[in-house]
LOROZA-500932 format. One line per 2 residues: their letters; for each residue x, y, z of C-alpha. Coordinates in steps of 0.02 Angstrom, whole numbers, plus 32768, in hexadecimal, padded with zeros to 4 digits. Layout:
! residues N
a) X,Y,Z  ... $
This chain:
! residues 434
mr) 8000,8000,8000  808B,8078,802F $
kn) 80E5,8055,7F8B  8046,807F,7F2C $
vi) 8036,8125,7F88  80EA,8152,7F61 $
aa) 80D6,8120,7EAB  8037,8188,7E9D $
am) 808E,8220,7EE5  811D,820C,7E6A $
ll) 80A7,81FA,7DD6  8045,8292,7E0F $
sl) 80E4,82F9,7E18  811C,82C4,7D6B $
ag) 806F,82E5,7D25  8083,8397,7D62 $
as) 8123,839D,7CFC  80C1,8391,7C5B $
ad) 807B,843F,7C6F  80BE,84D6,7C13 $
aa) 816F,8509,7C42  8177,8577,7CDA $
et) 81E0,8614,7CDB  8239,8601,7D81 $
ap) 828E,8574,7DDA  8213,8579,7E6D $
qm) 817F,856F,7DF7  81CF,84DB,7D9F $
iq) 81F8,847F,7E41  8155,849B,7EA1 $
pl) 80EC,841F,7E3C  8177,839F,7E52 $
lp) 8187,83AD,7F0F  810C,8320,7F38 $
gi) 8176,82AA,7ECF  821B,82EC,7F14 $
ta) 81DB,82D5,7FC5  819B,8226,7F9F $
wr) 8242,81F3,7F53  829F,8238,7FEA $
rd) 8230,81DC,8067  823A,813A,8006 $
lh) 82F8,8142,7FFC  8305,8175,80B2 $
qh) 82A0,80DC,80E5  830C,806A,807A $
pe) 83C1,80A6,8090  8454,8042,804D $
ls) 850C,8045,807A  859A,8076,8005 $
nr) 85AC,8006,7F6B  850A,7FB0,7F9E $
ev) 848E,802F,7F56  8435,7FAD,7EE9 $
rt) 8381,7FDE,7F0E  83AB,8098,7F0D $
sk) 83FF,8090,7E63  836A,8032,7E1A $
vv) 82F1,80B6,7E5B  835E,813F,7E0F $
ad) 8375,80E7,7D68  82BC,80BF,7D58 $
el) 828A,8175,7D79  830B,81B9,7CFF $
kk) 82CC,8142,7C79  821A,817F,7C95 $
lg) 8259,822F,7C72  82A1,81F6,7BCC $
le) 8357,8211,7BFB  83E8,81AC,7BB7 $
vh) 8410,813D,7C4B  84B1,80DF,7C76 $
tg) 84BE,8069,7D0B  8543,8000,7D5E $
ia) 85C5,808B,7D67  8630,8074,7E03 $
ht) 85C5,7FDD,7E30  851D,8032,7E4F $
gv) 8532,80DF,7E05  84B0,8125,7D8D $
vg) 84C2,81AE,7D0C  8436,8204,7CAD $
il) 8458,8276,7C19  83DB,82F9,7BE2 $
kg) 83F9,8346,7B37  83AD,83F0,7B1F $
gk) 835E,842B,7A7E  83D9,84BA,7A66 $
pg) 8497,84C4,7A5F  84EE,84F2,7B01 $
pk) 856A,84BB,7B85  8574,8414,7BDD $
la) 8550,840E,7C97  8561,8380,7D15 $
ir) 84FA,837E,7DB6  852D,82FF,7E39 $
ad) 84C8,82AF,7EC6  8506,8229,7F3E $
md) 849A,8193,7F6C  84E9,8130,7FFB $
al) 84B8,812A,80B2  851B,8110,8152 $
pv) 852F,8083,81D2  84C6,80E3,8250 $
te) 8429,80AB,82AE  83A3,812F,8299 $
ev) 835F,8182,8337  82E5,81FB,82E3 $
dl) 822C,81DB,82FC  81EA,81DF,824A $
pf) 8162,8177,81F6  81E3,814F,816F $
as) 8278,8135,81E5  82F6,80B3,81B0 $
ka) 82EE,8006,81FB  8370,7FC5,8180 $
kg) 8405,7F5B,81B0  84A8,7F3E,8156 $
ey) 8555,7EF8,816D  85E5,7F6C,8195 $
lg) 8694,7F34,81C9  8651,7E85,81DF $
kq) 85C7,7EBA,8257  850B,7ECC,8245 $
vg) 84E0,7F85,8254  844F,7FFC,8240 $
vm) 844D,8060,819E  8411,8114,8192 $
ha) 8416,81A7,811A  8469,820B,81A4 $
cg) 84C1,8280,812A  842F,82AF,80B9 $
hd) 8460,8251,801B  83AB,821B,800A $
ah) 837E,82D3,7FF7  8409,82EF,7F78 $
ta) 83CC,825F,7F0D  8315,8293,7F17 $
mt) 8338,834A,7EF1  83A5,831E,7E5C $
lg) 831C,82AD,7E16  82A6,8340,7E28 $
ia) 831F,83B3,7DCE  832D,8333,7D42 $
aa) 826F,832D,7D36  8265,83EC,7D2E $
ma) 82E7,83F4,7CA3  829A,8365,7C42 $
ki) 81FB,83CC,7C3B  8253,8458,7BDC $
rk) 82D1,83F2,7B7A  82A0,8436,7ACE $
dl) 82C9,84E7,7B09  835F,84B7,7B73 $
pg) 840D,84E4,7B34  8497,8464,7B45 $
ev) 849B,83BE,7B9F  8491,8389,7C55 $
mf) 84DC,82EE,7CA4  848A,82BA,7D47 $
if) 8506,8252,7DAB  84C3,81E5,7E36 $
qp) 855F,81AC,7E91  8574,811A,7F08 $
ae) 85EF,810C,7F99  860F,81C3,7FBE $
eg) 8626,8190,8073  86B2,811C,803F $
ap) 86B8,806F,7FF3  86BE,7FD8,8067 $
ag) 876B,7F97,8093  87BC,7F3F,8000 $
ee) 8746,7F8D,7F80  874F,8020,7F09 $
gg) 86C0,809A,7EFD  867E,814B,7EF9 $
ap) 86B3,81D7,7E86  8760,818E,7E62 $
lm) 8714,80EC,7E21  8692,814A,7DBB $
vk) 8722,81A6,7D66  8781,8102,7D50 $
dg) 86E6,80B2,7D04  86DC,813E,7C83 $
vf) 864C,81A9,7CC0  868C,8239,7C54 $
kn) 86CD,81D0,7BC3  8646,820D,7B4C $
fk) 860A,82A6,7BAB  8686,8330,7BD7 $
pd) 862E,83AC,7C49  865C,8463,7C43 $
av) 8630,8471,7CFC  85FC,8400,7D8C $
fg) 857F,8431,7E14  855B,83E1,7EBC $
mh) 8500,8409,7F5E  84ED,83C5,800D $
vv) 8467,83D9,8092  84B1,840A,813B $
sa) 8471,8426,81EA  84E0,84C0,81FC $
fp) 845E,8531,81A9  83A2,8542,81B8 $
vg) 832E,8517,812A  8326,85A9,80B1 $
vv) 83E0,85CF,80B8  8465,8594,803E $
al) 851F,85B4,804F  85B8,85AD,7FE0 $
rp) 8666,85F5,7FD4  86E9,8608,7F4B $
gg) 8788,85A3,7F5D  879C,8517,7FDC $
am) 86F1,84EA,8021  8718,8440,806C $
as) 87BE,83F7,80A3  8827,8370,8055 $
sd) 8824,82CD,80B7  88A7,8248,80D2 $
tf) 8899,81AC,813C  892F,8161,8194 $
ri) 8957,80BC,81EA  89E4,809F,8264 $
tv) 8A0B,7FF6,82B4  8A81,7FFA,8348 $
hg) 8AE5,7F5C,8369  8B2A,7F46,8419 $
rq) 8B52,7EA8,847B  8AD1,7E4F,84E5 $
sh) 8AF1,7E33,859E  8A95,7E1C,8642 $
ga) 8A4A,7EBE,8680  8AA2,7EA7,8726 $
vp) 8B4D,7EAE,86D3  8B3C,7F2B,8644 $
wk) 8BFA,7F44,863D  8C06,7E96,85F1 $
gv) 8BA2,7ED0,8559  8B89,7F69,84EC $
ds) 8AE2,7FB9,8515  8A8A,7FDA,8470 $
iv) 89FC,8034,84C9  8A71,80B4,8516 $
va) 8ACA,80CC,846F  8A25,80E2,8413 $
ae) 89E7,815E,8496  8A86,81C4,8480 $
iv) 8A6F,81C4,83C4  89BD,8205,83D9 $
ts) 89F6,828B,8452  8A8E,82C1,83EC $
aq) 8A25,82CB,834D  89C1,8358,839C $
ti) 8A5A,83C9,8386  8A4C,83BE,82C9 $
vs) 89BD,843A,82C0  89E5,849B,835E $
rq) 8AA1,84B0,8343  8AD5,8481,8292 $
ld) 8A52,84C7,821A  8A38,857F,81F2 $
in) 8980,8585,821F  8978,863D,81F0 $
kd) 8971,85F8,813F  88EC,8571,814C $
pa) 889F,84FF,81CF  88D0,8448,81E0 $
vv) 8895,83B5,8247  88EA,8315,8283 $
tf) 8871,829C,82D7  888B,81EC,831B $
gi) 87E8,818B,8314  8824,80DB,833D $
fn) 8899,80A3,83C8  8890,7FE7,83D4 $
gg) 8905,7F7A,8438  890B,7EFA,84C3 $
qr) 8892,7E75,84FC  88B4,7E5E,85B7 $
fn) 88D2,7ED6,8646  8977,7E88,867C $
iv) 89CC,7E68,85D5  8A3A,7EE5,8578 $
pd) 8A02,7EC6,84C4  8A70,7EAA,842D $
tv) 8A13,7F23,83BC  89A2,7FBA,83B9 $
hl) 8941,7FF4,8321  8920,80AE,8302 $
eg) 88B5,80FE,827B  8884,81B1,825A $
tv) 886C,823C,81DE  88C5,82D9,81A3 $
rt) 8862,836E,815F  88B5,8402,8106 $
fd) 888E,848C,8089  893E,84A4,8045 $
ed) 89A3,8420,7FE8  8A4B,8452,8033 $
mr) 8A01,844C,80E2  89B6,83A2,80B9 $
kq) 8A5E,835C,8084  8AB3,83A6,811D $
tl) 8A31,835D,8192  8A3C,82AE,8148 $
as) 8AFB,82B1,8149  8B00,82EF,81FD $
lk) 8A86,826A,8235  8AF1,81E1,81E9 $
ni) 8B8F,822D,8234  8B42,8235,82E2 $
ae) 8B01,8182,82DA  8BA7,813A,82A4 $
hv) 8C16,819D,831B  8BA7,818C,83B5 $
aa) 8BA2,80D1,8397  8C5E,80C7,837F $
an) 8C7F,812C,841D  8C1C,80AC,8480 $
ga) 8C63,8010,8430  8BC7,7FEF,83C7 $
tv) 8BA7,7FED,830C  8B15,802A,82A2 $
dt) 8AC0,7FFF,81FF  8A6F,8098,81B0 $
ei) 89F6,80BE,8124  89FC,817C,811D $
pt) 898F,819A,80BF  8927,8102,8092 $
pg) 88D9,80F9,7FE4  883B,815E,7FC7 $
sn) 886A,8211,7FF0  87F4,829E,7FC1 $
pv) 8832,8345,7F80  87F8,83F0,7FBC $
nt) 8748,8415,7F7E  8771,84B7,7F23 $
nd) 86EB,8528,7ED9  8722,8582,7E3B $
pa) 8718,863D,7E69  86CB,8679,7DC5 $
lt) 864C,85ED,7DBC  8623,8604,7E74 $
ar) 85F8,86BB,7E52  8581,8684,7DC8 $
vr) 852E,8601,7E36  851F,867B,7EC7 $
as) 84C0,86F2,7E55  8449,8665,7E26 $
le) 842D,8636,7EDB  840C,86EB,7F0A $
kv) 8391,86F8,7E7A  832A,8666,7EB8 $
lg) 833A,867E,7F75  8367,8735,7F8F $
ke) 8412,8777,7FC3  83E8,876E,807B $
hv) 83D8,86B0,806F  847F,8690,801A $
ee) 8510,868D,8094  85CD,867F,8089 $
aq) 85F7,85D1,80C6  8685,85B7,813F $
rw) 8709,8539,810E  86D3,848C,8148 $
ta) 8755,840A,817B  86E2,837E,8142 $
se) 870F,8338,8098  86BE,82F8,7FF8 $
df) 86F3,8291,7F62  868B,8305,7EF2 $
pq) 8724,836A,7EB5  876F,82CE,7E67 $
la) 86E7,82D4,7DE2  870E,8384,7DA7 $
ms) 87CB,836E,7DB8  87C6,82D9,7D43 $
vp) 8781,833D,7CB0  87C2,83BF,7CE3 $
ap) 8731,8439,7CF9  8703,84C2,7D74 $
sv) 868C,848E,7DFE  861C,84DA,7E83 $
yf) 85DA,8486,7F1F  855F,84DD,7F93 $
fv) 8507,84B7,8037  844B,84B2,8056 $
ga) 8407,84D3,8104  83A3,8441,814A $
tl) 837B,8474,81FD  82C8,849F,822D $
pg) 82B3,855D,8230  82B1,859A,82E4 $
td) 832A,8513,831C  83DB,854A,8347 $
pa) 844B,84F3,82C7  84D7,84F4,8348 $
ia) 847A,8473,83B0  8422,8415,8324 $
pt) 845F,8361,830D  84E7,8365,8289 $
nh) 84F9,8303,81E9  852F,8250,8213 $
sp) 84D0,8255,82B8  844A,81CE,82D9 $
kf) 83D9,8262,8304  83FC,82C3,8263 $
fl) 8357,830E,822B  833A,835D,8182 $
de) 82A9,83D7,817C  8258,83B3,80D4 $
ga) 824B,846C,80AD  8300,8456,8077 $
la) 82C5,83EE,7FE2  8274,8483,7F8E $
vg) 8304,84F8,7FB7  838A,8482,7F77 $
se) 832B,844F,7EDB  8301,8502,7EAB $
sm) 83B2,853E,7ECE  8409,84B9,7E67 $
lq) 838A,84C6,7DDB  839F,8583,7DCF $
aa) 845D,8574,7DD1  8456,84F1,7D47 $
ld) 83DB,8550,7CD9  8440,85F0,7CE7 $
yl) 84E2,8595,7CC0  8495,8545,7C25 $
gy) 844D,85EB,7BEC  8397,85B9,7BF3 $
ag) 832A,8651,7BD1  8280,8604,7BFA $
């Protein structure tokens, strides 16, 4: 019964798309909102982990086919691409949405809350769209529907990229934007620009934010394994305490940002997220395993940070009679998400046109990261990535549950704002005159 209701809502929205072309992005999106909302709720209720987005990709591909787009599937395992060819000559634009969910058990009381389970790191876990990718996918389907409605008057071509595994491929697998590039996503379609957006709890619904230059940090993951010598905890001098050595590495690494980098230039972050060693209270263990992440906005600072981390690990270990194995960095680094200044100015004008200047803010640099820039860098083409407020108006964003929280809540008013904003930016870039 529920599936029938969702399907009816989607058909109703697409039926509205057969009307005469509207003049503004809001007028074009409004008839589609029931369908966009239904897609979002359906995807939210059926989230899938990275490289496992089988149902999601089928939903996307089926909807794009209904719109008459040229559809390609199976890119980077479950990725989907839809190409819309306008009736007039013009530029080529790519718009990217991510589809994967997170290994998070939902704690939001919604009638369409996720009850899904999945396997992550060998364990059964809850699965939730705790980062808003369900909204990205639904909004981008709505934008495709709006553009399909005016295709005969639309200049240029648009590639809608529905990307899997933005949150990172499972261990031992490839995925995400790098694999889409490797699989030839742009082999026969060379975009002149690439657009992306992300819903965030940091702003209320009705506000969008962007900035020229570095918008999100680069990210590197590192692994350090400390090898000591096991002994009884009562006689630690008969061994080499890998826990003490690892603790000293963690502590010494804090001086990289505080004492070695010129943070007047750009911010940087070194975080240890895993410290794993030992199995009994009275045994000095042989090994300790450390993992963490480095975030930077400057390539020279990135290289300096990674080199310093390796140097500290090796020399602290040596000074204590231990050894280390290091992967600094591990494969799968993401570059800085850099907005082209000239293109950002154009997109800002489009956002101000549709929302009003007072609702378009200058985003602060965010030390989170994205694999989105790997798409544009592979062409290469300029790109712009902006943020869409998702917090209920009247709620202080500073205390709202953040993206990746089990309590992350997206106010659905963001669906209209994000859809209208991206649609307007795309239409203006293509030179659509209405």
